[in-house]
N, C-alpha and C positions, 0 to 999 in steps of 0.2 A: 654758225657762229657770224654775226654781221662784221662789215668791215670795219676795222678799227679808223678812228679818225682823231687828228688832235682835237683837245679840248679848247672851246673859246674862253681863255683864260682871261679873268676880270680880278685883277688884284684889287685889294683893299687900298682905297685912295685917301691919303690924308693931305691936309691943307698945307703943311710944312714938308719940305722934301727931306730926304734922308740926309744929304749933305749937309743942310742948314740945322738937322736937329741936335741943338745945343754943342754943335762942334763935335758929335761923337763922344755921346756922354759915357759911353763905356772904356773911353780911353782916358777921359779927363776926369773919372770919379770911380773911387772903389765902389764895387757893386753893393757894399753894405749902405750905400747912400743913396741908391737909386730910388726916385719916387715911385708910386705904383703905376703913375703913366708910363714912364720910362721903363719899369720892368716888362709892364704888358707890350709894348713896343717892340722890346728886344725878343719877346717870346712870338710875336704874330706878323711884325712887320719892320725886320733889320735885314742885315747881310746874310745872318743864318737862318732866317724865318720868313716865310712869307704865307699870305692867307689868299685863295683864291675861291672863287663861287660858279658853280655851273648852275644854269637855270633851266627850266623846263619849257617846253612849249604851251600855248595857252588852248584850250579848247572849250570855246564859250557855248554854251548851249542852254537852252530852257525855254520856257514860254510862259504867257500869262502874267501875274503880277510881279514875277521875279524872273525877266526873260535873260537875265546875265546868267543864272544858274550857279551851280556850286563850284563848277571848275574854273571861275574867272581869275582866282588867287594866282599868284606867279610862285610856284614852288622851287625852292632851290637848296642846293647842298654845298656846304662851304667845306673846305680841306685846308687845315693849316699844318703846313711843312715845316719841320724843324731839324736841324743838324745836331741831334742830342749829345754826339760825342765832341762837340766844340765846347769849349771852357765858358765863354760867355752864355750860352744858352743854360747851361748849368748852373752858372751864377745867377743867371733870371729866375731859375726854379727855385733855388735856396732864398733868393730875395724874397720871391713870392710867398715862400713858407715863412719868413720873418716878419714880412707885414701882416699875415694872417695870424700871427702869433703874437702880434705887438711886440716884437723883438727889441724896438729902439726904448721901448719903457721898462725893461727886464733890468735886474740886478746884474751886477756883474758877475756873480756866481751863476745865474740861470743863463746869461750869453755865453758864458764859458761852456756848458753843460750842452746847449744849443751847438756852439760852434764844433764840438766834440763829435757830436752825432752826424754831422755832416761832413766832415773834414775828408773822409773816405770817398764820398761821393764826389767833392770838389776836385780831390788829389788823383782822381782816377786817369789813366792814362790809355790811350786806344793806338798804340803803334802799328797794328796789322789791319785795323779795320774802320770803317766809318758807319756811324749808328743814324739813321734817318728816321723820326717818328711821323706819323700822319694822323691828326685828330679830325675827326668829322662831326659835322653838325647839319640839321635840316631844320627848316620852319614848318616843315610837316610831321608831325608825330609819327605816322605810319611809315614814311620814308627811314626816319630814324631808326625804327624796329627793323626795317628791311635790310638797311646798312649795317645794323649789329648783326644781325642773322649772317648776312653774306661774308664779312670781315673775318668773323669769328670761327667761320668755316674753312677759311683760307689755309693754305700751309705752303711749305718751301716748294713741293712739288707742283701744286696748281700754280704757283705765281712766278715760278723760276723762269719761263719764257715771255712773261710781261713786264716783269719789273727791270730796271737797268740804272746805273749811275754811269753818266757819260762826263768823260774828262779829255778832250782833244782827240786823240787817235784812239784812246782806251773805251772800251764799252764794259764795263764789269757788270758780271750778272750777281744776283742774289745769293747769299750765302747762309742767311738765316731769316726766318719769318715768325712774328709772335704778335698777339692780339690780347688788348686788355683795357677795359673800361674807355670804350669808344676812341680808341687810338690803336693804331697796328704799327708795328715797326719792322723797318728793313735793315739789314745788315749787309755791308759789301766789304770787299776786301779793300784795303787803303790802297788810291792809285800809285804808283811807281813814282810819278814825277807830276807835280803840280806847278804849272807855270804862274806865277804872281799876276800876271796880266791876262790870264786865261778864263776860261768858263767852265763850270761843273752843272750838270742837270740831273734832275731826277725824273724817271719817266714810269708810271704804272698805268694800270688801266681801270677806270671807274666802269662799275657794271651798270646796266640800265636797272633804273628804279621808277618804274612807272612812267612819268613824263620826261623824267632826266634821262636821256639816253646813253647808252655805253659810249665813252668816248676817251682817246688816249690823252691822259694828263702829261704835259710835258713842261717842267718847270726849270728856267735857267736862273743860276745864280753867278754874281760876278766875283771871281776870286780876288780882284783887286780890291774889292770893298770888304774882304774877310781878313785883309792883313792886319796882324798884331806883331809888332816889332819886325816888321818887313817880311814876316811869312805868313802865308795863308794858315787861319786856323781853323781846323775841322774834326 
């Protein structure tokens, strides 16, 4: 097995910094009023979610009329990491469903039925575990297919020595693994103590997919940015 190395993490960059984004819209506005843009931001680039891209090396070859060859394109694989046990992410998932279903135009009766269907999901508690979901996407169709094959074939025994949740002095091992619809899910024991000014990180190994080599993904999140009512929400 090749020696593991840290991934060159490349977060999705936005013109507006997180601190300046509508003064933390998730605090100032109920999730039912989040715009489509705000909802997407919560799911992809917020204190509870991040998106990173792993790039492949270029292998330019060819001759004649097309010397640049078919390998010139820049293949990439994108991972979006979300803390699914955190209420703000679940609220964004529900808001996304609302927007797709045109919830704001529903009658009072239709809204009540919709709300009843999602209430259990929104009110779920996770006192003993943290759930992290990772969705993958590639700009190369064959890479996407290979990723599906790899992650669908994984299991807790296969991933137990590769996946960890780190919080200060604690390095928590994986307790459950599952896969569905281009998303794999990690479940960890909930840390005993989360310092509001500390860090929490998720690490897993991205497999070699042709020109995108095997590498360790190590993504750090700031607990200070995850505070709701003064406490980290995970």
